[in-house]
N, C-alpha and C positions, 0 to 999 in steps of 0.2 A: 795610138795603134802603130805597130812593126811594119816599119814601111821595107818595100823591094826594090831592091837597086837590079834591076836589069841593064845587061851591057845593049841590047840593041832596039831600036823600033821595031824591028821586028816581032819578036816574041812580046810587046807589049800589043800588040796589034793582036797576034794570036791568043794572047790569055784574053783579053775583052772580047772575042769571039768565043771563045770557052764559056768566057760564064753567061754574055749574051743566052745561049743554045741554053746553058744551065737554065736559067732564068724562064726561057719557056718553056723546058720542059716543066717544071716544078710548078707555074703560073695555071697549068690545068686540072690540079688538085688545092688549089687557093682556096676553093670555097670549103671547108675542110679547116682552114685555119682562121684565129680566134678575127686579126687584122679580115677577112672579108666574109664578115658576118654580117654584113648590110643586103649584100646579092646571094643568098640562101635563097636557093626556089630555082635557079637558073644555073642551067645547067651549059657551062661554055662562053656565056656570054656578061660577067664579069669585068664592069669597068678598068683601067690601067693603072688610075688614081681613085682617089675619095672621092666617097661620091655624095653631092652637095643637096642638103637636103633641108630647106627653109620650112619654119612652124610656126603657127602663132595658135596663143593658147593662154588661159587669163591665169592668175598667177594671184593669192591673196596673204603676199607676204608684202614686207613693206620696201625693198629693192632691191630688182634680179641682179644676180650676179655680173660682171663685169664678162666679155665676153675672153673666155683663153685662161679663164682659172680654170685650178686642178679638177675639179669635178669635171667640165663641160670635156676638158681634153682628156681623162682618163674615158669618155664614152667614146668620143670620135677615134682614141687610137684604137680601143676594144672592136669598136662597128665599122672600121674605116670611111668615117666618114666626115664632113665636114659641116658644122649647125652653125646657122643663123636663127636663130630661135627670139622670138617676138612677143614679148610677155605682159602683162597688163592685168589689171585687177580688173573682176572678173564683170563688174558695169560698163567699164570702158569696154571691155572684148565684150559685152552684148549690145552696145550702142552702135559699135564699130561694125558685125558682123555682115548687118544683111545689106549693108553699102559695099561690103569688099565679096559676096558673096554677088551680087546684083550684077556687079564689073566684071564678073570672067577673070578676073587679073587676082587670082588666088595662088598663095605658097603652094605645095606639096603635101604640106597635113594642116589640118588644123583641127584644134582641139573645141570644143563646142558643151556645152550642157543646155545649151537649146535648140537641140535638134529635132525639138515636136513644134517649132514656132511655125507660124505658116508659111512664110518664106523659105524656112529650109526643107518643109513636103514639098513646096511646088519645084523646089530644086533637087531634089529626089526623084519626084515623080516628072521633071522635065531632061533627066539622065546627064543631068551637072555632076554625078560623082561616081565613082564607082561603085557596081555590088560589088564585098568582098567575099561575100560567102561560100561560092564556088572556087577558090582558092585557098580559104582558112588546112585544107586539111592536106596540104605542103610544108604545114608551119606548127610542128609537135604543140611548139606552147602554147600559140595562140589557139590552136582547137583545141585542147584541154580548158577550158573554159567552160566554166559552167554552161549549158545550152538553155539552161534557162535565163540564164542572163542574155545572151545572143536573142534568143527568142523574146526579150523583155526592150529591148533596141532596138527589133526590126520594123521595116516600115513595110506596109501591105506585103506581108511576108517576106520580104528581102532584107536582109545584112551588108548594112552598106558601111556599117564604123568597129572600129575597134572600141570595147567600153574597158574603162577606168574601174577594175573588180574594187567592189568593196562586198563584206557581206549583206546575202542576201535580209536577211533579220538580226538585225544589229542592237536592238532598243534594248534596255535594260535597264536596272534600277541600282544608281549607287548610292552605298547607305554611310551613315558613319558605328560602323562594325566595334569602337570602342563604347558607346552610348551603346547598342545593344547589349553587350555584355553586361553591361553596368544594370540592366532590366532582367537581367537571366531570360532574354530571348531568344528565341532559334531565328537566322531565315525563316521568311515565311514558307511554308507551302500553299496553303489556299487562299484565296483574295479573305476570305475573314481574318486568317493570319494577317493578314499587310494592312488591313486596315486594323487590327489590334496594335500592329506596330505604329502603324501614325500617332493611333490613340495614343499611347504609350511614351512617342518620343514630345508630342506634345503635350500633356498632362502630370507625368511620373516624373518629373525632375532629370533628363537623361544627361544632362551634364553636371549634374551632384553639385550645384551652386548656392542651390537655397532657392531661385528664386525662379518665378513664373516669365523666361523669356524664349521658350522656342516653340514647335512647332513641327509636324509628321513630313510635309514635302513642301519643296517649294515647286512650282509651275507657272509657266509661262502662257497666256494665252490658253485656248481649249484646244489645244494639240492635243494634251492626253486622252481626248476620245476617241481617238484615232488607234489608242490601245484598249480603253475597257469597252468600244464599243464590240470587236472581234471577240476579249475577254466573255462578253456575256451572250455569244453568239452569232452577232450582227456580221455582215459581207465587210471585206476590205476594203472600202468602198464602191468595188461594182463588179456581182456578182451575174453568172447566166445560169442562167433557171430557165429549160426547153427553146432555147435557142432567143428567150429573152432576156432585157439585160437589166436587173433589179439595182438600184441606186439602193448602201445602206443606211439611208434618211428615213426611207420606208418602209422598214420592216422594224415590227414590235423592239424586237431584242437590241438594236441601234439604242432605243428608250428606255432601256433599261441600264446597258451602260452610261446613259444620260443622267440614271439618275442614281447610279453610284458615286460619280463623278462630285451631282448637287449636295450627296449624302457627306462626303466629305469637304464639300464649302459652309455647310448645315453646321456643322460637327465642327469645324474651326481647327480641320487637321490638315489645310493646308494654305497656300497667300492668298492673303484676303484681298490684295489688290491683282492676282492673276491676269483678268483683262487688259491692265495696262505695265503691265510689271516688261520690261525690256531686258535684252541678253544679260548685260552686266548688271542689272539687278540682280538677276533671276540669279547667277553663276554666284556673285556675292551672298547671295541668301544661304546661300550653302557652307562656303570658304569662312564665311565670319560664325560659322555655329547657331545661326540661329533655327535652322532646317536641317533635320536629320536621314532626307532622302533627295536626292536631287537625278530625275528622270532625262538621262539623257543614251548619246551611241555607245554601243562598247570602247569605240577607242578613245572615250574621253579617260578612261577611267586610272593610268597610271596619271598623266596627264594634271586632273584633278591632282591627286594623292601625291606629285611632287610640287603643286602651285602650294596644299595648303602647308606641308611637313615642317615650311621654315618660320609660319607666324603661330602653329599651331601644334608644341611641342606634345609626345605622345599620341596624330591622330593617327588610327586607323578608320583605313575604308575596307570596304567590301562589296560585292555587287551578285544580284544574280537577276536573273529576266521570267524563270517558268513561275508561275501559280495557280494551281485550279481554280477555275470560275466555273459556271453550271454546264458549260460544254466540255471542260478539262483544259487541257494547257493549249491557248490560242496563243498567237504572235504577229501581228501582221508584216507582212515583208514589202520587202523595197524594193528598186531594179534592179540591186547589186549591182549599183555603176555610179560614177558622179562621173556621168558627161562620157561623152564618145570623140574618138579622132576618124576624121574623115578625109576623103584622099578626091582633090578636083579632076576631072579628066583634061580642063584648059589648061592644066600642069604638069601632070601626068599622063602624055599621050599612047602608051602602050603597054599594054599585059608586062613583060618584061621590066619597065621601069614600073612598076605596080608592085611587081615580086620582088625587087631591090626593097620599096621603103615596108614593105610588109618584112623582108629581112632583116631589114632595122631593125625594127620593132619586138622580131623573134626574138633577136642576139639580146637584146637589152634585157630579156627577163632570163637570162640562164646566169651563173650562180658568177661570176664574179661580176655583173651588172648588179642584181641582186645584193649581192656583200656590198656595191658602194653605196647601194639605194638603203641601204636600210644600217650600215656603221659607219660610213665615209671614206675619208682616204686617208689609208695606211698612214702612219707616223704623223697626222695632222689631227684627225676624229678620234682611231682603235689603235691600240698595238696586238700581234699578235701574241698570244702567252700560252704554250701549252697547247699551240695548234687553236684557239678558242681570240675571237674577237674582245679586249678590254677597252673600253672609252677610255679617251683622254682626259683626265680633267680640265674643267676650261675651254674645250672648245666648242663650238657653234656648231655643230650638227643642223640643227632647228634652221639656222637661217643660213648657212651654207647648202644643203643639202636636201632635207627633209620638205620646207617648203620651195625654193626655186626648180624643184627637178623631184623627187618622188613623189609628191602628191599628185602634183602636174600632169606629171610626164608615163608616170608609170601603169601598168597594165596588169597584170598580175602582181599581185600585194608582194613586198617584198622580199618577205619573210618566209615567203615559199621554196625559192633557192637558194635563201643566203646565209653562209658560213654561222654555225649555231653557234652563240655565245650562252653565259650562263645568265640566266633571264630570271627576275625575282616573281612572288607567286602570282601578284598581280599582272605583270605583263601573260603569265601562265593562262590569267583568268582572263581577259583581253582578247586573247585566243581562244578560250575553250567557248564561252558563253555564246555567241554566234554559231557553233557549229552544233548544238545541245538544241537551240532554237530552231535551226532548219529542220526537222519534221512535224514541228508543231505550224509551221509557217505558213498565214491563212494570205492568199496572191491574189491581189486585182487584177481580176478575168478583163480588164479594158486598158490595161498597161500598155500596149503594143499597136492601139488601135485609136484610130481619127476619128472623131467628130468634129466639122465645120463649125457646128453650136456649138463645143466645148474652148471651142480655138478659139473664137470672137467675145464670147460670152462669160466663161469659161472664170477669171477672174470675178465678175460682180455673183455668178450664181454661188461663188466659194464663200462671198464674206456673206450670203444672203445667211447662208446653215450657222457662220461663225458667229454670227450678231444675235439670231435667234438663238443657237447652243450659250451663249454667255446670259441671255435675256432668262433664259428657264433659271440658268444652276444656281444665280443670284435673289432670283422669285418674284421676275419683273414680268414673268408670265407664268401662268399655269399648262395644265398640260391642254389643256384644249386651246389655248393660245398658240401652245409652238404648235400642235398637231396643223393649227389653222394657219401658222406661219408655212410651215412645212408645202400646203398644199400650191401656197401662192408660190416657194419656188418651184415646184411641178410644170406650174401652168407657163413661168418666166422662162421654162427651156430645158428643165431638169427631164424631164418626159421627153422633149426630142432629142435631147442624148441620147438617152435609151435605146430611142428607136432609132436615131445613127449608128450607135455601137453595133446595135442587133444587127441591120445591115451591111458595116463594115465588118462584122465575123463572119457572115454569111461569104462574103467573097475572098476574104482571104484563105480561109479552109477547102473554099472551090480550087 
């Protein structure tokens, strides 16, 4: 820096006073500057220094980065904050949160995927957390989130949290395109086409090695019934009919979907050991070239291709999600989120402080932060070439950025506002398929409702359905036996849950 040589102390004092006045004047407009991002929504009340924010969230990577790393520093500088992030694996966080909430000694921000647990419901109803719904209109990025998602996370019709947004209907079928091309087939358009694809992958030597060593689709557990039931016309879990709640398992359409599942098993087109297949084995069945279809979510397409291309030269993957069943195109919708962030009143005392915290999340949705989350740090993870981000080979954006920050801390998906780079056809497909699904999404009518019986006995009731479906698919129960077991489920609490949902829905609607 160039030094100024003044001859008198008087001039130095005069200059200092002048600069002080200029700084004070400029501070009135500080909310418009990137450095004051954390205070959006509060006019004339921005603190002089960075805003201290402590966050507890779960993180499922190997090791969370040390404080002061380039990614966290970039976030702090842009949002004018000093962050203290306590991150632990989901299982650890889930175990700790009840005691943290009960103690009242909480940070300003808590990330929770367990906000429907009884202790959290009691906390919401006990006024432990801020209801943020009335403030969202002052934050354009946060207010832009699909209202369906906000409705899905609401408690008693009130919004207490910011959702970590993900697509509402993201189920897809990832498949071996090279196998399909070899067999001269096209992507399925109907459920009959889908069956034929799986049959050909099982019996027509799709890998052209002259051996009978492949099958149609890798399946782990009976979760596929959550897709097949709606495909055949059943509700997605719960449906409201004339004020009464009806569970999918009590409908004939659900059994139609289960019969399709059973046919795939009987014809040996899916994993024979689906009932005990763990995730690692499920993935390995596809990556090793045993199964031709892998049902997962849209964000797994590119990851699976990157995993396979090194070990399987010439592999080509495709993905689709929609094919017509007896009731047309129908795909189950999820909640549209991966947990929420909530804001305790014990650590955020005033509306002004709440607005400052919401302002921090608002700024994280802007281009510079989305670019950071998607591409990493310029010069470390990417370079700008002709104005477009280009990844630097060998950089570890997955462990530096995606796992510790983008996934657990993101609100709106980073690709929404990030700088656009050149992306592959599979990356385009990952973004396109969930959008195509939305008009055909079948929503769970009870997703934002609270049932005491479901909270207390939900795991037991769900296990009853899983067990009876598994036995039916594997031929250990006939249709009459399956129906008899569903009646037991109803008596064990299923009907009571339906009644409680009906009563709760009436209260929320009022």
